[in-house]
C-alpha positions as CSV (number, residue, x, y, z in Angstrom):
1,M,155.8,111.1,90.5
2,K,156.1,114.7,92.7
3,V,154.2,115.3,95.8
4,T,154.1,118.6,97.9
5,I,152.4,119.2,101.0
6,D,151.8,123.2,101.6
7,K,152.9,124.7,104.5
8,N,150.6,127.3,104.8
9,S,147.6,124.4,104.9
10,G,146.3,122.6,108.3
11,Y,145.4,124.7,111.6
12,C,144.2,128.1,111.8
13,F,145.8,129.5,115.3
14,G,141.8,129.7,116.7
15,V,141.5,125.4,116.0
16,E,145.3,124.6,117.1
17,F,144.4,126.4,120.1
18,A,140.8,124.4,121.0
19,I,142.5,121.3,120.4
20,Q,145.7,121.8,122.9
21,M,143.7,123.3,125.0
22,A,141.5,119.8,125.4
23,E,144.6,117.9,125.4
24,D,145.8,119.6,127.6
25,E,142.9,118.8,130.1
26,M,142.0,115.2,129.3
27,A,145.3,114.7,130.0
28,E,145.1,116.0,133.4
29,H,141.2,115.3,133.9
30,G,140.3,112.4,131.9
31,N,137.6,112.5,129.7
32,L,135.8,115.8,128.6
33,Y,132.7,117.1,127.4
34,C,132.8,119.0,124.4
35,L,129.7,121.4,122.7
36,G,129.7,120.7,119.3
37,D,132.6,119.3,117.6
38,I,135.8,120.5,117.8
39,V,136.6,120.7,114.3
40,H,134.9,120.2,111.6
41,N,136.8,117.1,110.3
42,D,135.4,113.4,111.2
43,M,139.2,112.1,111.8
44,E,140.2,113.8,114.2
45,V,137.3,114.1,115.9
46,K,137.8,110.1,116.1
47,R,141.4,110.6,117.3
48,L,140.2,112.7,120.0
49,Y,137.2,110.9,120.9
50,D,140.2,108.3,121.6
51,K,141.4,110.5,124.5
52,G,138.3,110.6,126.0
53,L,136.9,113.3,124.3
54,R,133.0,113.6,124.4
55,I,130.9,115.5,122.3
56,V,127.5,116.2,123.2
57,S,124.0,118.6,121.8
58,R,122.6,121.6,122.7
59,E,120.1,119.6,124.0
60,E,122.3,116.8,125.4
61,L,124.0,119.9,127.5
62,R,121.0,121.3,128.9
63,E,120.8,117.6,130.9
64,L,124.2,117.9,132.4
65,H,125.0,118.8,135.7
66,D,128.4,119.8,137.7
67,C,131.0,119.2,135.3
68,K,133.0,120.5,132.7
69,V,132.4,121.1,129.2
70,M,134.6,122.6,126.4
71,I,133.5,125.5,124.1
72,R,135.3,125.2,120.5
73,A,136.6,127.8,118.8
74,H,133.6,128.5,117.1
75,G,132.1,130.5,120.1
76,E,129.1,130.3,121.9
77,P,125.5,132.3,121.9
78,P,125.1,134.1,125.4
79,E,122.0,131.1,126.6
80,T,125.4,128.8,126.3
81,Y,126.5,130.6,129.5
82,Q,123.6,131.4,131.5
83,L,122.3,127.9,131.0
84,A,126.4,126.7,132.1
85,L,125.6,128.9,135.2
86,Q,122.1,127.3,136.3
87,N,123.8,123.8,135.9
88,N,126.7,124.3,137.7
89,I,128.7,123.8,134.1
90,E,132.5,124.5,134.4
91,L,132.6,125.5,131.0
92,I,136.7,125.6,129.1
93,D,136.5,128.2,127.0
94,A,138.4,128.0,123.8
95,S,136.6,130.5,121.9
96,C,138.7,132.4,118.6
97,P,140.1,135.5,119.9
98,V,138.7,137.1,116.3
99,V,135.5,135.3,117.0
100,L,134.7,136.8,120.1
101,K,135.8,140.8,119.3
102,L,133.6,139.3,116.5
103,Q,130.8,138.6,118.8
104,N,131.2,142.2,120.4
105,R,130.7,144.3,117.3
106,V,128.3,142.6,116.4
107,K,126.1,142.9,119.1
108,H,126.9,147.0,119.2
109,A,125.6,146.8,115.9
110,Y,122.5,145.4,116.4
111,D,121.7,148.0,119.7
112,K,122.8,150.8,117.4
113,M,120.5,149.1,115.2
114,A,117.5,148.8,116.9
115,E,118.1,152.7,117.8
116,E,117.6,153.8,114.2
117,K,115.2,150.7,113.3
118,G,118.2,149.0,111.1
119,Q,118.7,145.2,110.7
120,V,122.4,143.2,111.0
121,V,122.9,140.7,107.5
122,I,125.0,138.2,108.7
123,Y,126.9,136.7,105.4
124,G,127.0,132.6,106.7
125,Q,126.0,129.3,106.8
126,K,122.7,128.7,108.1
127,G,122.7,126.7,111.6
128,H,126.6,127.0,111.6
129,A,128.1,127.0,115.1
130,E,130.0,130.5,114.3
131,V,126.8,132.2,113.1
132,I,124.1,130.7,115.6
133,G,126.8,132.6,118.6
134,L,126.8,135.5,116.3
135,T,123.3,135.7,115.8
136,G,123.3,135.2,119.8
137,Q,124.3,138.5,120.1
138,T,121.2,139.7,118.3
139,R,118.9,137.9,120.5
140,N,118.4,135.6,117.3
141,D,117.1,139.1,115.2
142,A,120.1,139.2,112.3
143,I,119.2,138.4,108.7
144,I,121.5,135.5,108.0
145,V,121.5,135.2,103.7
146,T,124.4,132.6,102.1
147,T,123.2,132.8,98.2
148,E,121.3,136.7,96.5
149,E,118.2,135.1,96.9
150,D,118.7,135.2,100.7
151,L,119.2,139.0,100.4
152,D,114.9,138.9,99.5
153,Q,114.3,138.7,103.7
154,I,115.8,142.3,103.8
155,D,113.8,146.1,103.9
156,F,115.9,148.0,102.1
157,S,113.8,151.2,102.5
158,R,115.7,150.9,106.4
159,P,119.5,151.1,107.3
160,V,121.7,147.8,106.7
161,T,125.1,146.8,108.6
162,L,126.6,143.6,107.4
163,F,129.0,141.4,108.8
164,S,130.4,138.2,107.8
165,Q,131.1,134.6,109.2
166,T,134.8,134.5,109.7
167,T,135.6,131.4,107.4
168,K,133.4,132.6,104.4
169,S,134.9,133.6,101.2
170,T,136.3,137.4,100.7
171,K,134.6,137.0,96.5
172,G,131.6,135.5,97.9
173,F,130.8,138.7,100.7
174,Y,132.2,141.4,97.7
175,H,129.6,140.0,96.1
176,I,126.9,139.6,98.5
177,K,128.0,143.5,99.7
178,E,127.7,144.8,96.6
179,C,123.8,143.0,95.8
180,I,123.0,145.2,98.6
181,E,124.2,148.4,97.3
182,T,122.3,147.8,94.6
183,R,119.1,146.6,96.2
184,I,119.1,149.9,98.3
185,A,119.6,151.8,95.5
186,E,116.4,150.3,93.5
187,A,114.8,150.5,96.3
188,K,115.2,154.3,97.3
189,G,116.4,156.3,93.7
190,Q,120.0,156.0,94.5
191,F,123.0,154.7,97.6
192,N,123.4,156.2,99.9
193,E,126.6,155.2,102.2
194,V,124.8,156.7,105.2
195,D,122.3,153.5,104.6
196,F,124.5,150.6,104.6
197,N,127.3,149.8,106.1
198,A,129.8,146.6,105.4
199,N,132.0,145.0,107.6
200,D,134.4,142.5,106.2
201,S,135.0,140.6,108.8
202,I,136.6,136.9,107.8
203,C,139.7,136.0,109.4
204,R,142.7,137.2,107.7
205,Q,144.1,133.4,108.2
206,V,141.3,132.3,106.2
207,S,141.2,135.0,103.6
208,N,145.1,135.2,103.5
209,R,145.4,131.5,101.9
210,E,143.4,132.1,99.0
211,P,146.2,133.8,96.7
212,Q,148.7,131.8,98.8
213,L,146.0,128.4,97.3
214,K,146.0,129.8,94.0
215,R,149.6,130.0,93.5
216,F,149.9,126.0,95.2
217,S,147.2,125.3,92.2
218,H,149.0,126.3,89.6
219,E,151.9,124.7,90.3
220,H,151.1,121.2,90.3
221,Q,149.5,119.2,88.2
222,V,146.9,117.6,90.1
223,I,145.6,119.1,93.1
224,L,143.9,116.7,96.5
225,F,142.2,119.0,98.7
226,V,142.1,117.3,102.2
227,S,139.1,118.3,104.1
228,G,136.3,117.4,106.5
229,K,132.9,117.5,104.4
230,K,131.1,120.2,106.9
231,S,133.7,122.5,107.0
232,S,132.5,125.7,105.7
233,N,136.4,126.9,105.1
234,G,137.0,124.0,103.7
235,K,134.4,123.9,100.8
236,A,135.2,127.6,100.0
237,L,139.1,127.3,100.2
238,Y,138.4,124.1,97.5
239,A,136.7,126.4,95.1
240,V,139.5,128.4,94.8
241,C,141.5,125.7,94.3
242,K,139.2,124.1,91.3
243,A,138.3,127.6,89.8
244,E,142.9,127.3,89.3
245,N,143.4,123.9,88.6
246,P,140.2,121.6,87.1
247,N,142.0,118.7,88.2
248,S,141.2,119.6,91.9
249,Y,139.9,116.7,93.9
250,F,137.8,117.4,97.0
251,I,138.5,114.1,99.9
252,E,138.5,113.5,103.1
253,S,141.2,111.0,103.6
254,E,143.0,108.5,101.1
255,T,140.7,105.9,100.7
256,E,138.8,108.4,98.2
257,I,141.3,108.9,95.8
258,Q,140.8,106.9,93.0
259,D,143.9,105.4,91.1
260,E,142.5,107.4,87.3
261,W,143.5,111.2,89.2
262,L,146.7,110.4,89.2
263,E,147.9,108.5,86.0
264,G,150.2,109.8,83.4
265,V,150.9,113.0,86.5
266,G,154.5,114.2,87.4
267,S,153.2,116.6,90.5
268,I,150.5,116.5,92.7
269,G,150.0,119.2,95.6
270,I,148.2,118.4,99.5
271,C,147.0,120.9,100.7
272,G,143.4,121.8,103.2
273,A,141.7,123.6,105.4
274,T,142.0,125.4,108.6
275,S,140.2,122.6,110.2
276,T,142.6,119.7,108.6
277,P,145.4,118.7,110.7
278,M,149.2,118.1,109.3
279,W,148.7,114.1,109.9
280,L,146.1,113.9,107.8
281,M,147.3,115.2,104.4
282,E,150.6,113.2,105.6
283,R,148.5,110.7,106.1
284,V,147.6,111.2,102.5
285,A,151.2,111.8,100.8
286,H,152.5,108.8,102.8
287,F,149.6,106.4,101.0
288,I,150.6,107.7,97.3
289,E,154.1,107.1,98.4
290,E,153.2,103.7,99.2
291,N,151.4,103.2,95.5
292,H,153.3,105.3,93.6
293,D,157.2,105.7,92.8
294,K,157.5,109.2,93.8
295,M,158.9,111.8,96.3
296,V,157.2,113.4,99.0
297,S,157.9,117.0,99.7
298,I,156.9,120.0,102.2
């Protein structure tokens, strides 16, 4: 049995940068607060907890004063920065540059749409940390859509500007885009590009992984996709693997592997999300090595 770890899987730049910032700060000053899970992977959160990283909720943040708090790669809405000023909190801002640029684009689009009586629509997961930060740029007026049914919230007689959460599926975004174009045509009798501005704001570190994972999924009999269950990016990338290789399995750790998945299998591929640490994928490979005759490669 041969097991290969996908060399293109693992942390994106934004997540890697945030974790390095947290580790550097803790190495120098000890414990550190972080607003929300620094990464959507419980095992990595546990590893960093053991080093001194303490996760706080938005409600708990309001009770903190005179301390340091990290902002993770997902970014935050303007209210968070205002609260930090009020409570004398020093923010260690690890917001991903890609997310910050998108926040700025959303704010400018919202100001323009306000003048034109239009709407800002965000294709994303409601309640996701990044989406909270994006809608905060619109005073929480942006319309969040995940499925076709969510499009009923939009007034198609008015202009629409569409953005995407950076970690969503490219295929999903363009499907929503086409649906909006159809609904505008139905509402106005014809589609006019003036009425609709669609912005593919998906991070290229994410979208570029889709074709890579398609190839990787075809190269192996079984795919073990390692990711935290709360990871939006993980769900999207796992769906890519599953569509290409039906023998793809979503696991959070090696403890979830079922022996029957590997029976008679000669080639296993291990891959993961942009929030999956390489050490965890390596641990899955080593677990298989200890329990099955095989060769591991990266």
